C-alpha positions as CSV (number, residue, x, y, z in Angstrom):
1,X,0.2,0.2,0.0
2,X,2.5,2.5,1.0
3,X,6.4,2.7,1.7
4,X,8.9,5.8,2.7
5,X,11.1,7.1,5.2
6,X,9.8,8.2,8.6
7,X,11.0,8.9,12.2
8,X,10.0,6.6,14.8
9,X,10.5,7.4,18.6
10,X,12.5,5.0,20.7
11,X,10.6,2.9,22.9
12,X,12.6,2.2,26.0
13,X,12.4,4.4,29.2
14,X,15.9,5.6,28.6
15,X,15.8,6.0,25.1
16,X,13.1,8.4,23.6
17,X,15.3,9.8,20.8
18,X,14.0,9.6,17.1
19,X,15.6,7.5,14.8
20,X,15.3,7.2,11.1
21,X,13.4,3.9,9.6
22,X,12.2,2.7,6.2
23,X,8.7,1.4,6.4
24,X,6.3,-0.3,4.5
25,X,2.7,-0.6,5.1
26,X,0.9,-3.7,3.3
27,X,-2.5,-5.0,4.3
28,X,-1.4,-6.9,7.0
29,X,1.4,-5.2,9.0
30,X,3.5,-1.9,9.3
31,X,7.4,-3.1,9.3
32,X,10.3,-0.9,9.5
33,X,13.7,-1.4,8.5
34,X,17.1,0.5,8.9
35,X,17.6,0.9,5.4
36,X,15.5,0.6,2.3
37,X,17.7,-2.1,1.2
38,X,16.9,-4.3,4.0
39,X,14.6,-7.6,3.5
40,X,14.5,-8.6,7.2
41,X,12.3,-5.8,9.1
42,X,13.8,-4.4,12.7
43,X,10.1,-5.1,13.6
44,X,6.7,-4.7,12.5
45,X,3.4,-3.8,13.7
46,X,0.3,-6.6,13.1
47,X,-2.6,-4.1,11.9
48,X,-4.8,-6.6,13.7
49,X,-3.5,-6.0,17.3
50,X,-3.8,-1.7,16.4
51,X,-6.9,-0.9,18.7
52,X,-7.4,2.9,17.7
53,X,-7.4,4.5,14.3
54,X,-4.2,6.5,13.6
55,X,-4.5,10.0,14.9
56,X,-2.2,13.0,13.7
57,X,-0.7,15.1,16.2
58,X,1.2,18.4,15.9
59,X,4.6,18.3,13.9
60,X,3.4,15.9,11.4
61,X,3.5,12.9,13.9
62,X,1.4,10.2,13.8
63,X,0.3,8.4,17.2
64,X,-0.4,4.3,16.7
65,X,-2.1,2.6,19.6
66,X,-1.6,-1.2,19.5
67,X,-2.5,-3.6,22.1
68,X,1.0,-3.7,23.7
69,X,2.4,0.1,23.2
70,X,1.8,3.1,21.5
71,X,3.7,3.9,18.6
72,X,4.5,7.5,17.5
73,X,5.9,8.1,13.7
74,X,6.7,11.3,12.5
75,X,7.0,11.9,8.3
76,X,9.0,14.8,6.8
77,X,5.7,16.7,5.9
78,X,2.1,17.0,7.1
79,X,1.0,15.7,3.7
80,X,3.0,12.6,4.2
81,X,1.3,12.0,7.8
82,X,-1.8,12.5,6.4
83,X,-1.3,10.1,3.6
84,X,0.2,7.3,5.8
85,X,-2.9,7.9,8.4
86,X,-5.2,7.6,5.4
87,X,-3.8,4.3,3.9
88,X,-3.5,2.5,7.7
89,X,-7.1,3.7,8.1
90,X,-7.6,2.0,5.0
91,X,-6.2,-0.9,5.4
92,X,-7.5,-1.6,8.8
93,X,-10.9,-0.7,7.4
94,X,-10.4,-3.7,5.1
95,X,-9.2,-6.2,8.3
96,X,-12.1,-5.2,9.9
97,X,-14.9,-6.0,7.3
98,X,-13.6,-9.8,6.8
99,X,-13.2,-10.6,10.8
100,X,-12.1,-14.3,9.8
101,X,-9.4,-13.0,7.7
102,X,-8.1,-10.9,9.9
103,X,-7.8,-13.9,12.4
104,X,-6.0,-16.2,10.0
105,X,-3.5,-13.4,9.2
106,X,-3.2,-12.7,12.9
107,X,-2.2,-16.5,13.4
108,X,0.2,-16.5,10.3
109,X,2.1,-13.8,11.6
110,X,2.7,-14.6,15.1
111,X,3.7,-18.3,14.1
């Protein structure tokens, strides 16, 4: 659905600095990589674990709440942030429209 560079806020108590990552969004997950050429993601978020629709904050930051944590992602411009938000909402709507499909995808991702 979408790919590009964003900053992701560090997730430990001691490290709250922003890290530049390459993100890919497909119909089942948001993955992030250290480099665009990498084939193995640093980590990913299964879209089935998202509890709330993405919310755009000041400074073109996107807040994404999952069952485990809150993610903060920052694109270069407000327009890019809004585009990421729209694409994520579209993917979430697709997942929610077919619950049994979502459950089978979540099972395959977590195995």
